[in-house]
C-alpha positions as CSV (number, residue, x, y, z in Angstrom):
1,M,104.7,100.9,96.7
2,I,104.2,102.4,100.4
3,T,100.6,102.0,101.5
4,I,98.6,104.6,103.9
5,K,96.9,102.4,106.6
6,S,93.7,103.2,107.4
7,Q,92.0,103.4,110.8
8,R,90.9,99.7,110.5
9,E,94.2,98.5,109.6
10,I,96.3,100.4,112.1
11,T,93.7,99.0,114.9
12,L,94.8,95.7,113.8
13,M,98.2,96.3,113.6
14,K,98.1,97.4,116.9
15,E,96.7,94.4,118.2
16,A,99.4,92.3,116.6
17,G,101.8,94.4,117.9
18,L,100.7,94.5,121.0
19,M,100.6,90.6,120.8
20,V,104.6,90.9,119.9
21,S,105.2,92.8,122.6
22,K,103.4,90.4,125.0
23,T,105.6,87.4,123.8
24,H,109.0,89.3,124.3
25,K,107.6,90.0,128.2
26,Y,106.6,86.6,128.7
27,L,109.9,85.1,127.0
28,K,112.1,87.4,129.1
29,K,112.2,84.7,132.1
30,Y,112.9,82.0,130.2
31,I,116.3,83.6,128.8
32,R,118.7,81.7,131.2
33,P,121.8,79.9,130.9
34,G,121.0,76.0,129.8
35,I,117.7,76.7,127.9
36,T,117.9,75.9,124.5
37,T,116.8,78.2,121.5
38,K,114.6,75.9,120.6
39,K,112.7,75.2,123.6
40,L,112.6,79.2,123.5
41,D,111.0,78.7,120.5
42,E,108.7,76.2,121.3
43,I,107.9,78.0,124.7
44,A,107.2,81.8,122.0
45,E,104.9,79.3,119.6
46,K,102.1,77.9,122.1
47,Y,102.2,81.2,123.5
48,I,101.8,83.1,120.0
49,I,98.7,81.5,119.5
50,S,97.1,80.8,122.4
51,M,96.7,84.4,121.9
52,G,94.7,84.0,118.6
53,G,98.1,85.0,117.0
54,I,100.0,83.4,113.7
55,P,104.1,83.2,113.9
56,T,104.6,84.5,110.6
57,C,108.6,83.8,110.7
58,K,107.3,80.4,110.4
59,G,107.6,78.6,106.6
60,Y,108.3,82.1,105.6
61,E,110.2,81.3,102.3
62,G,111.3,78.2,104.3
63,F,112.5,79.4,107.4
64,P,111.8,76.8,109.9
65,A,110.7,78.6,113.1
66,A,108.9,81.3,115.2
67,L,111.4,83.3,116.0
68,C,115.1,84.5,114.6
69,T,117.6,83.5,117.7
70,S,120.7,85.1,117.2
71,I,123.7,84.3,119.7
72,N,126.7,86.7,120.1
73,D,128.3,86.9,116.5
74,E,125.1,86.3,114.9
75,V,123.4,89.5,113.8
76,V,120.2,88.2,112.4
77,H,118.2,84.8,111.1
78,G,119.8,83.0,113.5
79,I,117.8,79.3,113.7
80,P,116.4,78.0,117.0
81,G,118.2,74.8,118.2
82,N,119.6,72.3,120.6
83,R,122.0,74.9,121.3
84,K,121.8,75.6,125.2
85,L,122.3,79.4,126.2
86,K,125.8,80.6,128.4
87,N,126.3,83.0,130.7
88,G,127.9,85.7,129.4
89,D,126.2,85.4,125.7
90,I,123.8,88.3,124.4
91,I,120.7,86.6,122.2
92,T,118.0,88.8,120.2
93,I,114.9,87.4,119.4
94,D,113.4,88.4,116.7
95,M,109.4,88.0,115.7
96,V,107.1,89.2,113.5
97,I,103.0,87.9,114.3
98,G,100.2,88.3,112.5
99,Y,97.0,89.0,113.5
100,Q,93.7,88.9,111.1
101,G,96.0,89.1,108.6
102,Y,98.1,92.2,109.5
103,Q,101.8,92.0,111.1
104,G,103.5,93.0,114.3
105,D,107.5,93.1,114.2
106,A,110.5,93.7,116.7
107,A,113.9,92.3,118.0
108,W,115.5,92.9,121.1
109,T,118.6,91.7,122.4
110,Y,119.3,90.3,126.0
111,E,122.3,89.4,128.1
112,V,122.4,85.8,129.2
113,G,123.6,86.1,133.0
114,S,125.9,88.2,133.5
115,V,127.5,90.0,130.3
116,S,131.1,91.8,129.8
117,E,131.2,95.8,130.0
118,E,131.5,95.7,126.2
119,K,128.5,93.3,125.4
120,K,126.6,96.1,127.6
121,Y,127.8,99.5,125.8
122,L,127.1,97.5,122.2
123,M,123.3,96.8,123.9
124,K,122.8,100.4,125.0
125,H,124.1,101.8,122.3
126,T,122.0,100.3,119.8
127,K,119.5,100.3,121.4
128,E,119.8,104.3,122.0
129,A,120.2,104.6,118.4
130,L,117.0,103.0,117.5
131,Y,115.3,105.7,119.5
132,K,117.4,108.1,117.6
133,G,115.8,107.2,114.4
134,I,112.4,106.5,115.7
135,E,112.8,110.8,116.8
136,Q,113.4,111.1,113.3
137,V,109.6,110.0,112.5
138,K,107.2,112.9,112.0
139,P,105.0,113.9,108.4
140,G,107.1,115.9,106.3
141,N,110.6,114.0,107.7
142,R,111.6,111.9,104.9
143,I,113.4,108.1,105.3
144,G,116.8,109.5,105.1
145,D,116.3,111.8,108.3
146,I,116.2,108.3,110.6
147,S,118.3,106.6,108.7
148,N,121.3,109.8,109.0
149,A,120.0,110.3,112.6
150,V,121.0,106.1,113.3
151,E,124.3,106.3,111.7
152,T,125.2,109.6,113.3
153,Y,124.7,107.7,116.4
154,A,126.3,104.8,115.5
155,K,129.6,105.8,114.5
156,K,130.1,108.4,117.5
157,Y,130.3,105.3,119.5
158,K,132.6,103.3,116.8
159,L,130.1,101.0,116.1
160,G,129.9,99.2,112.6
161,V,127.1,99.7,110.9
162,V,125.1,96.4,108.7
163,K,124.6,97.8,105.7
164,E,123.2,94.8,103.9
165,L,120.5,94.9,106.0
166,V,117.7,97.2,106.3
167,G,114.2,98.0,108.4
168,H,111.2,98.0,106.0
169,G,107.9,99.1,105.3
170,I,104.7,96.5,107.1
171,G,101.5,95.9,106.7
172,T,99.3,92.5,105.4
173,E,102.8,91.5,104.6
174,M,106.3,91.3,106.7
175,H,108.5,93.1,104.2
176,E,106.4,96.2,102.2
177,D,108.2,99.2,101.0
178,P,109.9,101.5,101.9
179,D,113.0,100.2,102.9
180,V,114.7,101.8,105.9
181,P,118.3,101.7,106.1
182,N,120.7,102.6,109.0
183,Y,122.9,105.0,107.4
184,G,122.2,107.6,104.7
185,K,122.3,111.5,104.1
186,P,119.4,113.5,105.8
187,H,116.4,114.7,103.9
188,K,116.7,112.1,101.2
189,G,114.0,109.3,100.5
190,P,110.5,108.9,100.4
191,I,108.4,111.4,102.5
192,L,107.0,110.2,105.8
193,K,103.0,110.9,106.0
194,P,100.4,109.7,108.2
195,G,99.0,106.1,108.1
196,M,102.7,105.2,107.3
197,V,103.9,102.2,109.2
198,I,108.1,101.3,109.4
199,C,110.0,99.2,111.1
200,I,113.4,100.9,112.0
201,E,115.9,98.3,113.4
202,P,119.7,98.9,113.9
203,M,121.7,96.2,113.4
204,L,125.1,97.3,115.3
205,N,128.6,95.9,115.5
206,L,131.0,96.0,118.3
207,G,133.9,95.4,115.8
208,S,133.6,96.1,111.6
209,A,130.5,96.4,109.7
210,R,131.2,93.5,107.7
211,V,129.5,90.3,108.1
212,G,128.5,86.8,106.0
213,I,126.2,84.0,105.7
214,L,126.6,80.7,107.7
215,D,125.5,77.4,105.6
216,D,122.2,77.3,106.2
217,D,121.6,80.2,104.4
218,W,120.1,81.6,106.7
219,T,122.2,83.0,109.9
220,I,124.1,86.7,109.3
221,V,127.2,86.7,111.2
222,T,130.1,89.6,112.1
223,E,133.3,88.7,109.3
224,D,135.3,88.8,112.9
225,G,133.3,87.0,115.3
226,M,132.8,90.1,117.6
227,P,128.9,90.5,119.1
228,S,126.3,92.2,117.2
229,A,122.8,93.6,118.9
230,H,119.6,94.4,117.1
231,Y,116.9,96.6,118.0
232,E,113.3,97.2,116.1
233,H,110.4,98.2,116.9
234,T,107.2,98.7,114.4
235,V,106.5,102.6,114.1
236,L,103.6,104.3,113.2
237,V,103.9,107.8,111.6
238,T,100.7,109.9,113.7
239,E,99.3,113.6,111.8
240,D,102.2,115.2,115.1
241,G,104.4,112.5,115.3
242,Y,104.7,108.8,115.9
243,E,103.4,106.1,118.1
244,I,104.9,102.2,118.6
245,L,103.0,99.7,117.9
246,T,105.5,97.2,119.5
247,P,106.1,99.3,123.1
248,R,108.0,97.8,125.9
249,L,105.9,96.3,128.5
250,D,108.6,95.7,130.9
251,E,110.1,99.2,132.1
252,N,113.1,98.5,133.1
253,D,114.1,97.4,129.4
């Protein structure tokens, strides 16, 4: 069931989203060669708790950490551990933070040191695909308008669109209705209405769209070993358009 949030709920979701934004900004300076993903997770969890937030991912269906940390060919749901970041890696950090029962969710892909032009291309166009999708958010449009905008842009730049994973509604739960795919036909699917809050999150691959899952039953990887990028915002449908509830606080991003 798709829920329409009240003004009180929207206010709480803005607080949760701002905590997500602050945590992304806080972590950015630590994303350097030599740091482990486990250390990034520890830093993030401590910071989230210091703000009065709850790291929602930790314990979700058994997931063991506050962050999902996905490196290079890992698409999503990478588990933090003792692996050290290396110069030339890209890492996606995905987090969900709860505040007074409401959730905020955002993912961003970061460069580690100096990365290849191919990876920069992937990151640039995956991020742009996110904003192409967000541009379709306004009352009267449909979920399919978002999905089609992402897919059309990704195909223009010959990137693989992961179909097994989708965006979603969000509120008191991390995942709510409706699903928000990164592919599809325009003018199809649920109608966007003021007060709806959704997560739009393109997951695009430099090579094939095909993915698999590792033995940890969490980490999704590209089948061909090519890099993947993932960008996500929590977005409110307003009376005349949209508001991003997880704004980037670093203008250089």
